[in-house]
C-alpha positions in Angstrom: -117.6 -26.7 -16.9 -116.9 -30.4 -16.2 -113.5 -31.4 -14.9 -112.1 -34.9 -14.7 -109.3 -36.0 -12.4 -108.8 -35.0 -8.7 -111.7 -33.4 -6.8 -111.7 -29.8 -5.9 -109.9 -28.9 -2.7 -111.1 -25.2 -2.6 -114.2 -23.7 -4.3 -115.6 -20.2 -4.2 -118.6 -18.6 -6.0 -118.2 -15.0 -7.1 -120.5 -12.9 -9.3 -120.3 -14.2 -12.8 -118.0 -17.1 -12.2 -117.0 -20.0 -9.8 -113.3 -20.5 -8.9 -112.0 -23.9 -7.9 -108.6 -25.5 -7.3 -107.7 -28.9 -8.6 -104.3 -29.9 -7.3 -102.0 -27.1 -8.6 -104.4 -25.7 -11.2 -107.1 -23.0 -10.7 -110.3 -23.4 -12.7 -112.6 -20.5 -13.5 -116.1 -21.4 -14.8 -117.9 -18.3 -16.0 -121.4 -17.3 -17.1 -122.1 -13.6 -18.0 -125.9 -13.2 -18.6 -127.0 -11.3 -21.7 -129.2 -9.1 -19.5 -126.2 -7.4 -17.9 -125.5 -3.8 -18.9 -122.1 -3.1 -20.6 -120.9 -1.3 -17.5 -121.8 -4.3 -15.3 -120.2 -6.7 -17.8 -116.9 -4.6 -17.9 -116.7 -4.4 -14.1 -117.1 -8.1 -13.7 -114.5 -8.8 -16.5 -112.0 -6.5 -14.7 -112.6 -8.3 -11.4 -112.1 -11.7 -13.1 -108.8 -10.5 -14.6 -107.5 -9.4 -11.2 -108.6 -12.7 -9.7 -106.8 -14.7 -12.5 -103.6 -12.8 -11.9 -103.7 -13.7 -8.2 -104.4 -17.4 -8.9 -102.0 -18.9 -11.4 -101.7 -21.2 -13.4 -105.3 -21.0 -14.4 -107.8 -22.0 -17.1 -110.9 -19.9 -17.8 -113.9 -21.2 -19.7 -117.5 -20.3 -20.0 -120.3 -18.5 -21.8 -119.6 -14.7 -21.9 -122.4 -13.9 -24.4 -119.8 -11.8 -26.3 -119.2 -11.7 -30.1 -115.9 -11.2 -31.7 -114.3 -12.2 -35.1 -111.4 -13.6 -33.1 -113.4 -16.6 -32.1 -115.1 -16.8 -35.5 -118.2 -14.7 -34.8 -119.9 -12.9 -37.7 -119.0 -9.6 -36.2 -117.5 -7.9 -33.0 -119.8 -6.3 -30.5 -119.0 -4.1 -27.4 -118.8 -7.1 -25.1 -116.4 -8.9 -27.5 -114.1 -5.8 -27.5 -114.0 -5.8 -23.7 -113.1 -9.5 -23.5 -110.3 -9.2 -26.2 -108.8 -6.2 -24.4 -108.8 -7.9 -21.0 -107.0 -11.2 -21.2 -104.9 -11.1 -18.0 -101.7 -12.1 -19.8 -103.2 -15.4 -21.1 -103.0 -17.2 -24.4 -106.3 -17.6 -26.2 -108.0 -20.4 -28.1 -111.4 -19.7 -29.9 -114.7 -20.1 -28.2 -113.6 -18.2 -25.1 -111.3 -20.7 -23.5 -108.3 -19.1 -21.9 -105.3 -20.5 -19.9 -102.1 -19.3 -18.4 -99.1 -19.1 -20.8 -97.2 -21.6 -18.6 -99.8 -24.3 -19.5 -100.0 -23.6 -23.3 -97.3 -26.0 -24.3 -99.1 -29.0 -22.7 -102.7 -28.2 -23.6 -104.9 -29.2 -26.5 -108.5 -28.1 -27.4 -111.2 -29.6 -29.6 -114.9 -28.9 -30.2 -116.9 -31.9 -29.2 -119.5 -33.2 -31.6 -121.4 -34.9 -28.8 -125.0 -33.7 -28.4 -125.3 -31.5 -25.3 -129.1 -30.7 -25.4 -128.0 -27.0 -25.7 -127.3 -24.5 -28.4 -123.7 -24.6 -27.2 -121.0 -27.1 -28.3 -118.8 -28.6 -25.6 -115.1 -27.6 -25.6 -112.8 -30.4 -24.5 -109.4 -29.2 -23.1 -106.7 -31.6 -22.1 -103.9 -30.3 -19.9 -100.9 -32.5 -19.1 -99.7 -31.4 -15.7 -96.0 -31.8 -15.0 -95.3 -34.1 -12.1 -93.2 -32.5 -9.4 -90.0 -34.2 -8.7 -89.9 -36.3 -5.5 -87.5 -34.6 -3.0 -84.3 -36.6 -2.4 -83.9 -37.8 1.1 -80.3 -37.6 2.4 -79.2 -39.4 5.5 -76.0 -39.0 7.2 -73.9 -42.0 8.4 -71.2 -42.4 10.9 -68.5 -45.0 11.4 -68.5 -46.8 14.7 -64.7 -46.6 15.0 -64.8 -42.8 14.8 -67.5 -42.3 17.4 -66.5 -41.4 21.0 -69.2 -43.0 23.0 -68.6 -41.1 26.3 -68.6 -37.8 24.4 -71.8 -38.8 22.6 -73.6 -39.5 25.9 -72.3 -36.3 27.4 -73.6 -34.4 24.4 -77.1 -36.0 24.7 -77.3 -35.3 28.4 -76.8 -31.6 27.9 -79.8 -31.4 25.4 -83.4 -30.8 26.1 -86.0 -33.4 25.1 -87.3 -32.8 21.6 -91.0 -32.4 21.0 -91.2 -34.6 17.8 -89.1 -37.2 15.9 -87.7 -34.7 13.4 -86.3 -32.5 16.1 -85.1 -35.5 18.0 -83.1 -36.8 15.1 -81.6 -33.4 14.5 -80.3 -33.3 18.1 -79.0 -36.9 17.7 -77.1 -35.8 14.6 -75.8 -32.8 16.4 -74.5 -35.1 19.2 -72.9 -37.4 16.6 -71.1 -34.5 14.9 -69.8 -33.3 18.3 -68.5 -36.7 19.4 -67.2 -38.1 16.1 -63.6 -37.6 14.9 -65.1 -37.6 11.4 -67.0 -34.5 12.3 -63.8 -32.5 12.4 -62.1 -34.5 9.6 -64.6 -33.6 6.8 -64.2 -29.8 7.1 -60.4 -30.2 7.2 -60.4 -32.4 4.1 -62.5 -29.9 2.2 -60.1 -27.1 3.1 -57.2 -29.3 2.0 -58.8 -30.1 -1.4 -59.4 -26.4 -1.9 -55.7 -25.6 -1.1 -54.5 -28.3 -3.5 -56.7 -27.0 -6.3 -55.5 -23.5 -5.7 -51.8 -24.6 -5.7 -52.3 -26.6 -9.0 -53.8 -23.5 -10.7 -51.0 -21.2 -9.4 -48.3 -23.6 -10.6 -50.0 -24.0 -14.0 -50.2 -20.2 -14.5 -46.5 -19.9 -13.4 -45.6 -22.6 -16.0 -47.4 -20.7 -18.7 -45.5 -17.5 -17.9 -42.2 -19.4 -18.0 -43.2 -20.8 -21.4 -43.7 -17.3 -22.7 -40.2 -16.3 -21.7 -38.4 -19.5 -22.5 -39.9 -21.7 -25.2 -37.5 -24.6 -24.6 -37.6 -24.4 -20.8 -39.5 -26.3 -18.1 -42.8 -26.2 -19.9 -41.2 -27.9 -23.0 -39.6 -30.6 -20.8 -42.8 -31.4 -19.0 -44.7 -31.7 -22.3 -42.0 -33.9 -23.8 -42.0 -36.2 -20.8 -45.8 -36.6 -21.2 -45.5 -37.3 -24.9 -42.8 -39.9 -24.4 -44.9 -41.6 -21.8 -47.6 -42.3 -24.4 -45.3 -43.3 -27.4 -42.6 -42.2 -29.7 -41.7 -38.5 -29.8 -43.2 -36.6 -32.7 -39.8 -35.9 -34.4 -39.1 -39.7 -34.5 -42.4 -40.6 -36.3 -41.9 -41.3 -40.0 -44.3 -39.1 -42.1 -47.1 -40.8 -44.0 -46.2 -40.7 -47.7 -48.4 -40.3 -50.7 -47.3 -43.6 -52.1 -48.6 -45.3 -48.9 -52.0 -43.9 -49.5 -52.0 -44.9 -53.2 -50.9 -48.4 -52.3 -53.7 -48.8 -49.7 -56.3 -47.4 -52.1 -55.2 -49.7 -54.9 -55.3 -52.7 -52.6 -58.8 -52.1 -51.1 -61.1 -50.2 -53.4 -60.3 -49.9 -57.1 -61.8 -53.2 -58.3 -65.1 -52.6 -56.4 -65.3 -48.9 -57.3 -64.4 -49.4 -60.9 -67.1 -52.1 -61.2 -69.6 -49.8 -59.5 -68.8 -46.8 -61.7 -68.9 -48.9 -64.9 -72.4 -50.1 -63.9 -73.5 -46.5 -63.3 -72.4 -45.5 -66.8 -74.0 -48.5 -68.4 -77.3 -47.9 -66.6 -77.2 -44.1 -67.0 -77.7 -43.9 -63.2 -76.1 -41.3 -61.0 -77.0 -42.6 -57.5 -79.5 -40.5 -55.6 -77.3 -40.3 -52.5 -74.5 -38.7 -54.5 -76.9 -35.9 -55.6 -77.5 -34.6 -52.1 -75.6 -31.4 -51.4 -74.9 -29.8 -48.0 -74.7 -26.0 -48.1 -71.9 -24.4 -46.1 -71.3 -20.7 -46.0 -67.7 -19.5 -45.9 -67.2 -15.9 -44.5 -65.4 -13.5 -46.7 -62.6 -11.6 -44.8 -63.3 -8.0 -44.1 -67.0 -8.1 -45.0 -70.1 -7.2 -42.9 -71.3 -10.5 -41.4 -74.9 -9.3 -41.5 -74.9 -9.0 -45.3 -75.6 -12.1 -47.5 -72.9 -11.1 -49.9 -70.3 -11.5 -47.1 -70.4 -15.3 -47.5 -69.2 -17.6 -50.2 -71.5 -20.6 -50.5 -70.0 -24.0 -51.2 -71.7 -27.4 -51.4 -70.3 -30.5 -49.7 -70.8 -33.7 -51.7 -70.2 -37.4 -51.2 -66.6 -38.2 -52.0 -67.5 -41.3 -54.0 -69.9 -39.2 -56.1 -67.2 -36.7 -56.8 -65.0 -39.4 -58.1 -67.7 -40.4 -60.6 -68.2 -36.7 -61.5 -64.4 -36.5 -62.3 -64.6 -39.6 -64.5 -67.6 -38.2 -66.4 -66.1 -34.7 -66.6 -62.8 -36.1 -68.1 -64.6 -38.1 -70.7 -66.9 -35.2 -71.6 -63.8 -33.0 -72.0 -62.2 -35.4 -74.4 -65.4 -35.9 -76.4 -66.0 -32.1 -76.7 -62.4 -31.4 -77.7 -62.6 -34.1 -80.3 -65.8 -32.7 -81.7 -64.3 -29.2 -81.9 -67.0 -27.8 -79.7 -64.9 -25.3 -77.8 -63.5 -22.0 -79.1 -59.7 -21.6 -79.3 -60.2 -18.5 -77.3 -61.8 -20.3 -74.3 -59.2 -20.6 -71.5 -61.4 -21.5 -68.5 -62.1 -25.1 -67.5 -59.7 -26.6 -70.0 -56.5 -28.6 -69.5 -53.2 -26.9 -70.1 -54.9 -23.5 -70.2 -55.4 -20.8 -67.6 -56.2 -17.1 -67.1 -52.5 -16.4 -67.6 -52.8 -17.6 -71.1 -55.7 -15.3 -71.7 -53.8 -12.3 -70.3 -50.8 -13.1 -72.5 -53.1 -13.3 -75.6 -54.6 -9.8 -74.8 -51.1 -8.4 -74.2 -49.9 -9.8 -77.6 -52.9 -8.4 -79.5 -52.4 -5.0 -77.9 -48.7 -4.9 -78.7 -49.3 -5.8 -82.3 -51.9 -3.1 -82.6 -49.8 -0.2 -81.3 -46.5 -1.0 -82.9 -45.4 1.0 -85.9 -46.0 4.6 -86.9 -49.3 6.5 -86.8 -48.8 9.3 -89.4 -49.5 9.1 -93.0 -48.6 5.8 -94.4 -48.1 4.2 -90.9 -49.7 1.0 -89.7 -50.2 1.9 -86.1 -53.7 0.9 -84.8 -56.0 1.5 -81.8 -56.7 -1.3 -79.3 -59.9 -1.4 -77.3 -60.4 -3.9 -74.4 -64.0 -4.7 -73.2 -64.5 -6.8 -70.1 -67.7 -8.6 -69.3 -68.6 -10.1 -66.0 -71.7 -12.4 -66.0 -73.4 -12.0 -62.6 -74.4 -15.2 -60.9 -73.0 -17.3 -63.8 -72.7 -20.6 -61.9 -76.3 -20.5 -60.5 -77.9 -19.4 -63.8 -76.6 -22.1 -66.1 -79.6 -23.7 -67.9 -79.6 -27.5 -67.7 -81.9 -27.8 -70.8 -79.4 -25.8 -72.9 -76.5 -27.9 -71.6 -78.2 -31.0 -72.8 -79.1 -29.4 -76.1 -75.4 -28.5 -76.6 -74.2 -32.0 -75.9 -76.7 -33.3 -78.5 -75.5 -30.8 -81.1 -71.9 -31.9 -80.6 -72.9 -35.6 -81.0 -71.4 -36.5 -77.7 -71.7 -40.3 -77.0 -75.2 -41.3 -76.0 -74.1 -43.0 -72.7 -72.4 -39.7 -71.6 -75.5 -37.7 -72.5 -77.7 -40.2 -70.5 -75.5 -40.1 -67.4 -75.3 -36.3 -67.5 -79.1 -36.1 -67.8 -79.6 -38.3 -64.8 -76.9 -36.3 -62.9 -78.9 -33.1 -63.5 -82.2 -34.6 -62.2 -83.6 -34.8 -58.7 -80.8 -32.9 -57.0 -81.4 -31.5 -53.5 -79.7 -28.8 -51.5 -79.8 -29.3 -47.7 -79.2 -26.4 -45.4 -79.8 -25.4 -41.7 -82.2 -22.7 -40.4 -83.3 -21.4 -37.0 -86.4 -23.7 -37.4 -84.3 -26.8 -38.2 -82.9 -28.5 -41.3 -84.5 -27.7 -44.7 -84.0 -28.8 -48.3 -84.5 -27.2 -51.7 -84.8 -28.8 -55.1 -82.2 -27.6 -57.6 -83.3 -27.1 -61.2 -80.4 -25.3 -62.7 -76.9 -23.9 -62.2 -73.7 -25.6 -61.2 -72.8 -26.4 -57.7 -69.6 -24.9 -56.3 -67.7 -27.0 -53.8 -64.2 -27.6 -52.4 -61.8 -29.4 -54.7 
């Protein structure tokens, strides 16, 4: 083994390997001759493992003359099994180079292609050692006007001469503490701060208890005074009206947005940024949180893109209605219709069926209601069939083109334990907040 960097400070030769220390790292360079018996090989491996545990962090490398499929040998022999069973808690890289787990995150390996005049290839391992932080040196300081000189001299006279400078400065500091008024001030100030903090906490908890018993008492008055100090009380602030928002929107954005949306329709281009969907999972109340079905997925979209969606959706609805493409019995996703209308239609049909008499000559009928729930309907909608249906209804070409672009290159972004991921969407309809 060749090592670059600092020279070895400690080195010891042991049967089968040499152990050396480079700064904070232990290096084990091994050679296990093929002439050793399996018993001798196993005993030396065990001794090496014990030595590694006693000297960490460590890197172990060498020629073990052992075969194993773990380091890409054609087969595994007895020596290979001994090595793989005895790793001393280390992480392994092929070609029998081991290191402590604490070094794994900062180490890299590569097989060198440089000629070595041997039938072995060189393994180059790079380990980035973390630098130890430089200890912070703290020095005390004393103010001249707080130091009692006679007391300082008296304190020094009573001390024995120190053997070195560190002990001497410790005694000088001790004398300064004994003769300085600040020496007694700092502990007292610390005690005072602790008492003030305790008092504040006690008063706050007392105020909370009073608020529980009297909502409009002292706690309310304190909070009102603080609110008044920062501005007008809440009950005097005029509410923001819908008309204010409409006026601001009409003043700042309509011309620019209208021009941009018209350009999108003319060029049959639904901007790529507006096709990016952020997946959010909403927990369902009363469900087991470990079950996937306990969450309702919604997709967050760019607001500007949702406005363009609404424009296209409204124009599509008008064009489809004009073409007679929707059944009179479809109540969902249509203006002026709802599930209540569907229920009323069912109720009306049922009443008409059962009215009248059932015996001979009567007109009383039977009514059968069949309900069908299409599982995963939103996610299973076929985009190709949607486009085919629009073509059959002779929907205006520009609307077909913008819908086609809208349904292309859509991406769903979601978070995982390994980080953010994305998934390309090829069908279905996204479900998002209105």
